[in-house]
N, C-alpha and C positions, 0 to 999 in steps of 0.2 A: 503494499500499499504506499500511499505518497508520504514524502518525508518533508516536513517545513522546517527550514534552519530558523531559529529565533536568535537574532544577534543582539546581545545586550552590549550597547554602544555607549558606555560612559554614564549610563543612568543608574548603574547597578552598585557599583562601590564609591565610597566617599573619596578614594584615592583619585578617581577620575571625574569627579562631579567638579564643573568649572567653578573656579573661585572667582573669577571675573570674566565678564564677556570677552576680554581679549585672550583669555587662556585658549590653547589650541592643544588638546591632550594629543598624546603621541599616537593614538590609534588612527589620527587623521593625517598622520605625516608619512610621506614616502621614505621609510627607512631603508628600502632595498633600492639601491642606486642603479642595479641592473636592469629591473623591470619596471622602475619607477612606480610600482603599485604601493598603495598604503596598507597598513595592518589590517583595517577594515575590509578593504577589497579582497585582500588574500583569504580573509576568513571565509568568505563566500566561494571565491574561485577555487580554493582547493577541494571542494565538494563536487566540482562539475564532473558528471561522469557516474555519480552514485545512482543506482536505480531508484525512480520514482521521485527524483529530486524536484522540488517545486521552487517558485521565487520566495525570497525570505520575508519574514516579519522583523522589522527593526524597532528597536526601542531606544530612544535617545531622549535628551532633553531639548527644551525649547530653544536655547541658545544655538545648538548644533544643527538644526534641523535642515538648512539649506546645504551645510556641508555634506551632510550623509546623503541627501537626495542627489547632490551633484555628484558624489563619488561613485553611486550606482548608475547614474547616467552614463559615466565615463566606462563602465564596463558593461553597457548596453543590457542592463538588468532593472525590471521594474518591480520594486518590492510590493508584495500583497498589501501591505500596510507598514506606514512608519509612525509608531505611536509615540506621543509626546508625554513625557512625564512632567508634571508641574514641579516636582521635588524629587530627590533621590531616596528611595525606600528600600535599598537592597533588593536582592533576587526575588524573594518570595512574592512580592506584589507585582513585580515585572513579569514574571512567569505566570502567574495567575491571569493577568491581563492578556498576555499573548495566548495562552490556551483558551480563554473566552473569544477571544478574536477568530482564533483557528476553528472553533466549532460554529461559528456563526452562520457559515454557509451550509451547515446541516451535515457536513463530512466530520470524520473523527481520525485526522492524520497522526502520524508520528511527529513529535516535535524534537528536534535536536537542538539543544540549548548550548549556545556559544558565547564567548566573550569576545570583543573586537580587538583585544589587545594581546592574544596569544600568537607564538610563534610554533610552527610544527614543521620539522625538517623532513620527516620520512612521510609523505603525503600517501604513498601506496599502503604503508601499514596502517596509518590512520584510517583509510577508508575500509581497510580489510577488517578492522576491529569494529568500524561502524556496521559494517555488514553483518556481522557475528551478533552485534547488540540489537539488530532489528527483531531477530527471532525472539528474544527476551522480551522486548517491549511489545511485540504483538501477543505475547501471552499475559500481558497487563503487569509486567514488572516495571519498576522504575530503575533504569540503569544509569550508574555513574562511571566516569572513566578514571580509573586510579593510575597515575603516572609511576611507572617502576623508577624508584628513586636511584639518583646518580651520586648523590652525595648527602651528608647530614644536614639538610637544608633547614633553616629555622623561620624561613619566610613563607612556608607553606603549611596548611592544615594536613593531617595524615588520615588515611582510613584504614581500620583494622578489619581484616576478612577473617571469616571462620576457618576456612580451609587454605591449603597452600595453592599458589597457582600451578596450572599443569603444564606440561612440556611446552617448549618454545612456540613450536608451529600450530598448537591447538589454542583456541580461544575459549576459555569457559567463564561463565559468570559465577562469581564467589558471593556466598551471603556475607553481609555486613555485620560486624559486631558493633563498631562505633566510629563516629567521627571524633577526631582529636584536634584541639585548637592548635594552633602554632606552637611547637615545644621550645624549649630552651636547648642549648647545645648538647648538653649531656644527655637528655632525654632522645633528642634526635639522632645521636651516635648509637644509642641502644636500639631505636626503632628500625634504622636501615639494616641492621645485622639480621632482621627477622623478615623473610620474604612475604609475610602475611600483611606487612605495611606498605602502603602506597600513598603517593601523595595526592590530595585532593585537588584535582584539576578545575573543578566548577563546571565542568561539561557534562550534559545529560542527555538521555535519549528515553522518551516515554510517549505513550499515547495521551493525546489531549484529555481524553475522558479518564484515563487512570490518574493523571495528576490533578484533576479536578475533584475526583471523587476523595482522594486523600487530603486535599485541602480542606474540603468540606468536612472531613472527619476530625482534622487536627489543628485547623486554623479558619474556622468558619467566618470569624470576624473579618479576615482579610478578603476572604472570597466574597463576601457580602458588599464590602466597600468598594472592590473592584468591579462587581457587577453594576452597581450604580455608576461608578466612574465612566465605565465603558457605554453603558446604555444612554448616558448624557453626553457623551463625547461629542465634540463639534468637528465637522469635517472642514478643513481649511486647505483649499489647494490639494496638495498630496498628502496631507497630514491628517492623523486622527488626534485630537488634542483632549486628553482626559479631563474629565470634570474634576475640577481642582479640590473643591471642598471635601468630596468623599475620598479621593485618593490620599488626600494629606492625613485622613484618619487612620491610614493603614500604618500598623507598627513598622519600624525599620528592622526587618529580620531576614535573614538568609533562608533560602530553600533547604539547607542542610538542616537548620535548627527548627524550622517550621514543620517540615514533613520527613526528611530523609532520616533523621535520628529516632523518629517514633514510628515510621511505617514498618510493616512486615514484608513489603514488596521489594525493598531495596536490594540491588545487586550491583557488585563493583566488577568491572572488567579491566584487567590490567592492560596498560598501553605503554609501549616501548617505541615512541616514534619522535624522538628528539624535540619534546615539548618545553616551552618555557613562556612564563607569564611575564610580559614587558611591564604589566601595570604595577 
């Protein structure tokens, strides 16, 4: 079935929320001198060729709306929606809004949640893991991608899985025990010695209906505010502007804390594809 990339573009983390109108976060810069493509453009282009791929849903803030629209025009892609957040509320409300938008046409697509400021070197492997993740997502699982650690990194959260990863060439979803906040150096040194721990990439794959039913269960207030915000949204040129009053009532909370730590449906797929988070 179809797969809609949902690209969180500076509306998700406070690190990328603009401090001023002048600020120009790095996901909009062409850091790649060879292709002249920006991190945002590459986030979508590396998916081309995935089976069932649809045009993306983008979530960004008001100040960046024209930059985002222009960057997709440059790569000849018309987003299904560019949703404007009036304020940054972290990933749970952003994902709730995207899922509501995705089912509004009566379909139930898979949503691939991505951040606009990630770098992935091995695109072939990345697509192979997404392909494997589709099987689990179609069964109603909430899949997250755990990065196989290359160092005792203290800048990332970690995911502890129940089982050990399987052989290199096989991709198996592992049951999640817990999400671990960014550790200190000593803890990180211990974690990377145990292959059950991976870095939390913040990338997910799930059916729109699966994430909505788990939000309904574990974060009904977020879902209610987002429903109102999207029902009352205002279409403005190519943008959907969320109704500010309702959206601002959403707590600032990540999807990890709102849903993934509580759900019985979460699984982690190890990903070893030269990933890093520039943000």
